[in-house]
ZABA-481631 format. One record per residue (C-alpha): residue in three letters; x, y, z. Coordinates in pm, whole numbers, plus 50000, padded with zeros to 5 digits. Example, Ala and Ser with C-alpha at 12.3 -4.5 7.8 and 13.67 -1.06 7.14 Angstrom:
BEGIN
ALA512304955050780/SER513674989450714/
// end
This chain:
BEGIN
UNK676343831172866/UNK675503794572917/UNK673853776372627/UNK671293749072685/UNK669633723572456/UNK666183732572326/UNK664463699172377/UNK665713673972121/UNK665893699971843/UNK669683701971830/UNK669523739571889/UNK671453755172175/UNK669743785472328/UNK671023810072587/UNK669983804572950/UNK668483839472934/UNK665873846572667/UNK665023882272574/UNK661323888372628/UNK659883915472407/UNK656233920672499/UNK656603956872615/UNK657883969272279/UNK655203989372106/UNK653514002772419/UNK655874007772713/UNK658944008172488/UNK659574025472157/UNK661114009771848/UNK664464026371926/UNK664414012572280/UNK663583977872150/UNK666563980071913/UNK668813991072198/UNK667703961672411/UNK668353936872130/UNK671793951772060/UNK672783948672425/UNK671343913772475/UNK673063899772168/UNK676373914972277/UNK675993897372613/UNK675563863372450/UNK671763861772449/UNK670903843872124/UNK667233836372199/UNK664383861572153/UNK660703854872226/UNK657733873272076/UNK654133866671967/UNK651503878771724/UNK649593890172035/UNK652253914972148/UNK652603941672265/UNK650983936672606/UNK648313943672713/UNK646523930372404/UNK644993958372200/UNK643603960271850/UNK645703990871767/UNK649043976771889/UNK648723940171786/UNK651813928671599/UNK653853959271695/UNK656543939071873/UNK657133916371575/UNK657413947071350/UNK660073961971581/UNK662093929771568/UNK661683929271190/UNK663003964571152/UNK666013955171369/UNK666763924771152/UNK666553946870842/UNK668863973370989/UNK671423949571142/UNK671393921870878/UNK671803896171155/UNK668813872771138/UNK671203842971146/UNK672543853471487/UNK669193849071664/UNK667073818971753/UNK663633834371718/UNK660473822271891/UNK656983834971822/UNK653423823671900/UNK649993819971748/UNK647033828771970/UNK644703800972080/UNK640963802072136/UNK639793835772268/UNK637083862172231/UNK639573886072068/UNK638453894171714/UNK641213916471578/UNK643793890471475/UNK642123877571159/UNK641143897570853/UNK637553884870855/UNK636993895671216/UNK636693860171350/UNK637443853571714/UNK640753835371744/UNK640943797571705/UNK643583771471624/UNK642163761171288/UNK644163755770971/UNK642983787770798/UNK643583809071106/UNK646973793771188/UNK648113797670826/UNK647033834170820/UNK648743840071155/UNK652033824771046/UNK652173843670718/UNK651433876570896/UNK654113870371159/UNK656703862070893/UNK655853894070708/UNK656093915871019/UNK659343899271126/UNK660873902670779/UNK662033866670778/UNK661123835270588/UNK661263812070890/UNK660643811071266/UNK662873788471473/UNK660303779671740/UNK656583784271675/UNK654463781171989/UNK650763777972063/UNK650233807972291/UNK647383790972475/UNK645243760472403/UNK642343756172166/UNK640383735972421/UNK638733750872728/UNK641183751573019/UNK641833775973303/UNK644233804373216/UNK647733791373279/UNK646383755873255/UNK647653746573600/UNK644993757773848/UNK645363754374222/UNK641763742774258/UNK639583722674022/UNK636383737573882/UNK634523716073632/UNK633173745973441/UNK636723755973345/UNK636983724873126/UNK633553723572968/UNK634103733672606/UNK631333752472432/UNK631173744572063/UNK633533725671835/UNK637253724871907/UNK640133715971678/UNK641653683271795/UNK645253681571912/UNK645883656171636/UNK644753680771370/UNK646793709171523/UNK649863686571513/UNK649253679571143/UNK648953716771069/UNK652223724371248/UNK653863695271069/UNK652893710170735/UNK654423743370840/UNK657693725470915/UNK657593707070582/UNK657123740570406/UNK660243753970579/UNK658353782370746/UNK658993770271100/UNK661763748171231/UNK660413735571563/UNK657223734771769/UNK656493745672125/UNK653573749372366/UNK652633776972608/UNK650243779572902/UNK649783742272875/UNK648953714773125/UNK650653681173190/UNK647793663073017/UNK647943685972717/UNK651713682772688/UNK651623644872700/UNK648763643672451/UNK650773664672207/UNK653743641372252/UNK651513611072192/UNK650183625871869/UNK653703636271765/UNK654933600471797/UNK651923582071654/UNK651433605771360/UNK655113610571280/UNK654903648371301/UNK657443672671452/UNK657933668771824/UNK657123694672089/UNK660453708672211/UNK659453732572489/UNK656663746372702/UNK656413783072795/UNK654603786173127/UNK654613810573414/UNK657233801673676/UNK658613821373968/UNK659093820274344/UNK655373825174413/UNK654213801474140/UNK656163768774128/UNK653343747873982/UNK655503735673693/UNK657263713173942/UNK654203692574034/UNK653623675973698/UNK655543691673414/UNK659033688273564/UNK658863650373529/UNK657873654673165/UNK661043675473120/UNK663103648073284/UNK661653619073083/UNK660713636372757/UNK663153665972741/UNK660383691772700/UNK662013720272891/UNK660493751173045/UNK660733785472890/UNK659883803973209/UNK657903835873172/UNK657223861573444/UNK660273852373656/UNK659723883973863/UNK655973877773891/UNK655313908073668/UNK657623928873887/UNK655923920474216/UNK658963900974343/UNK661033932874329/UNK658873946974609/UNK657863977874415/UNK654153970674460/UNK654213963174834/UNK651583980075049/UNK649583989074740/UNK652294011074586/UNK651944019374216/UNK655154035874093/UNK654574059873800/UNK655254042773469/UNK654944007573610/UNK652783982473427/UNK650233980173708/UNK649964017973722/UNK649594021473346/UNK647303992373271/UNK645723981173600/UNK647163946573553/UNK648743922373799/UNK645753908873986/UNK647283874173947/UNK649983885074194/UNK647703902674441/UNK645933872074577/UNK645893863974951/UNK649343853075066/UNK651263867574772/UNK652563898474952/UNK653593878675260/UNK655503853775042/UNK657143882074850/UNK658383897875172/UNK659823864575286/UNK661743859074962/UNK662993894874959/UNK664313889975312/UNK666293859475199/UNK667793878974909/UNK668843907475135/UNK670333883675393/UNK672653871675117/UNK673363906974992/UNK671583902274658/UNK669113925674491/UNK665663908874514/UNK665113911374138/UNK668483895574064/UNK667823868774326/UNK664413859374183/UNK665783857673827/UNK668853837773931/UNK666703812274111/UNK664543806173803/UNK667573802773575/UNK669173778073818/UNK666353752473798/UNK667443721173608/UNK664223719373404/UNK664473755473284/UNK665713756972926/UNK665673794772926/UNK664493822373158/UNK662443848172963/UNK663383881573116/UNK661693914473034/UNK662643950573095/UNK661393985273019/UNK664704002473103/UNK668293994273019/UNK669123993373390/UNK666523966173442/UNK667793947273139/UNK671403947573260/UNK670383934673604/UNK668253907073451/UNK670923894773211/UNK673603898173479/UNK671573875673710/UNK672703845873502/UNK676093847673674/UNK674623846274028/UNK674803811674186/UNK672023798274407/UNK673723779874692/UNK672423750074887/UNK671803772575186/UNK669763796774978/UNK667723768374833/UNK666933754075176/UNK665623787575291/UNK663603792174973/UNK662053757875013/UNK661233764875378/UNK659253795575274/UNK657573776374995/UNK656513749475242/UNK654703776075443/UNK653473798775161/UNK652883774774871/UNK651943789174531/UNK649813819874616/UNK649873833874260/UNK648953805874017/
// end
């Protein structure tokens, strides 16, 4: 398994990161342990979780994924073998994360409570990469919209400044409770503002950004890829299979039993006009080259120079083996030309 630098942190993380968000709803604790055992044996040293997980967000299952990872660490005694990433939720209407019933915010009391709770669930005294799951300020979900709507940016009420958030994270690093800092669902402006505050305030630098990235959503390339090139803030790519849509299993309105869309009625992000046509085009390219569409889509994400790590997810061991195995599939110049030709016609239909 190839190792890649995590920003300027000095850490080397595997090109494939084990995503964990299904553990606690679609997957049991035993299945989560089995996935971690297999991934680690294959050279995957990077696991990603969040206080929000499992997905979809629910009051009764919040924190379940971190608890499953914590029980695995306790059983295996191998915390030192894993570079562990987790996240604190940003501003939202969800009111089940904090003991006092507050809706979630990136304030010092809330972030401190969140970090302590994550450490307890994980059974560890430090987190290697602590990420802001989504911003405190008002921005469109994903922070990289295709079209501009002023109302998406008009904050209602007081917001914690990026400068203050940087100071809070810096204090967490000083206390030894986190090692490095990352962003998620962030925009080019937000990323550069964090970097500005990092440099001017002398606080720990942002090392990564975890945004959605796949064949039908390449928006990272339009602004954030240059930030990777000049500032070494690499992409931790989530949803490389577009929540399973790039496998083709949801074509023509299909809802396979046990699938996420069938269980939770999720996935509308990938059902917008043009998404199914683009999916069919990319699947045709994969089949022309004799590659499983899921493997092809994962391999393409991993092959991008700005991708630090591709966050794969699976609910079955068969899916997990295909996803991790995709790291050994090369994307040729001919494949890339055909992919770019489709993208020229189809664009980013699922932002």
